[in-house]
N, C-alpha and C positions, 0 to 999 in steps of 0.2 A: 831257239821259239822258246819264252818265258814259262813258264808253266803253273800261271795263275788257274785255280778254281774257280771255276766261273759260275760254284754252286752259294747259296747264300743258308745259311741255319732256318733251320725249319723254324715260322714263327704260328700262332695263335689261328693267320691269315692263310697261308698258307697250307696247314694242318686242314681248315675248314673246306678249301678251298677242295684242296687232294678228295673228302669226304665226301664232300658234292661233287665230284666228276664221277667218284663209280655208284653211289645212288640211283643220280640220275640216269647214270649211262641204260641203253636197250641192248645193244651189241657192243665188242668191242673187236680188234685186232689180233689175231694169238697168234705169237710166235714160237715159235717149234724148234726143233732139230731132226733134219730127214733118219730116219731108219737109218743106221747103214754107212752113214756120212757124218760130216762134221758143217755139211751146209744146211743154210735155215730155209722156212718154208712160212709163210704168212696167213691165215685165212681169219673170216670175217664169220665169229661168232655170236648169236645171240647172250644178253648176259643178263644177269639179276642177283641180287646179293640174298643172302642167310639172312636168319634173326640177325647175326651179330655186324652186320652190314659184310661180310666177306665178300666174295662176286664168286657168281654161280656159274653156270653154264650147264644145257641140253647136248648132249651132244649123240653124235651115231656111230656107232665102233664101225660103220664102210664108209667113214671122210676120213681121211692119212692124217690130220693132224692127230685124231684120235692112235692111231697104233705111235707114233712120235710122241704120246704123255705118255705110253704105256712103256714105250722104251726107256725114255728120259723127262721124266716128270720134272724137271727142271724148265719154268716157259719165261714169257711178259705178256703181257697183256698191255694195250693201249686204247685209254679211253680219253674224250671230250672233241665237240664237234666247230667247229668253224659255226660263223656264224652267217645271220644269213648278207653280213654285206660287210665291203675290208679288203683287208690279209689276213688268210685263215689263221698264218702262222702267229697273229695278235690274241689267239684267241687259248684259252686253260686247255693243257693237256697232258695227258698221265698217263706214267710209264711204270707196269707194278712187275715189278720182279718175282715169279712166284713159282709154288710147289702145284701140282696138279696133283687132287687126292680123289680118285674115283669112286662117287657114292654107289655099292651096289644094290638092289633092291632089295637082300637079305640085309643089307646094315643097319644097326637100329638109329640110326640118324633117317634112313631113306628120310622117314614117310612126313617126316616134321619136314625135312626141302622140300618134297614134292608138293606138296600144302602152298608154302611158302609161293615157290618158282611156277605155283596155275594163279595164285593170289595177284603174284604183279605178273603176269604174263597166259594170260585165258586162254587163249587160242593155240599155248600148246599141248593143250586138251585132248584134242586133235590123234598128237602124237607123242606124248612122251611113257606112254605104255606100249608100244612097238615093241619089238624083241629085240632091235640092234642101238635102242636108244636109252641115258643113262645121266644120270648127271653127275658134276666136276664142281669141285669147290675146290678155288684157287687159295692157296694157303701165303698170304703177302709175307713175303720177307723184307723187300724195301722198294724204295720207288723212289722215281727225279719227274719234280712238277714244275711243266715250264709254264708258269703265266704270263705266258708273252714278255716281251725284248725284256732284256733286263730282271727276269724275275723267276730263276731259274735256283728248283728245290733239290739238296735233297734229304727224303724221311725215310723214315725207320719203319717196321710192322708198328709201331707202341704210338705212332705220331701221327699215322691213319686208323688206330681199333677206335674204336666207339665206348 
């Protein structure tokens, strides 16, 4: 089988599509490695963005993916929704490879991130201050954009940065 790379070089349209997918996402599929194994696990999490456009979430310490991120912070997020009609695979989606950074209540960044999260996800006010919840920031290392059939791009963290 030939070793053809299906990915195109990033261009301005791909970069903007990736940024738009992140900014519009209200949730993401989070892929982690289960502690003590080499096996993956996937969860759906709420998502918002920090002031610089980086993905953030509010997660509970009761959730298995939280423990997984504490052990192995390297993870992946999948964002992008299929449209109302047609083949879901023709709609753009973005896989973000990232490193999770847990933001404790005593972290200097916590207050601003909390305010931003509440601005974007006001219903989370009901539980954001529960003892088992904390904010997590996902620092993107690179990404794969599938803009539909024949539109695949590799993106760097710099390509996505605002």
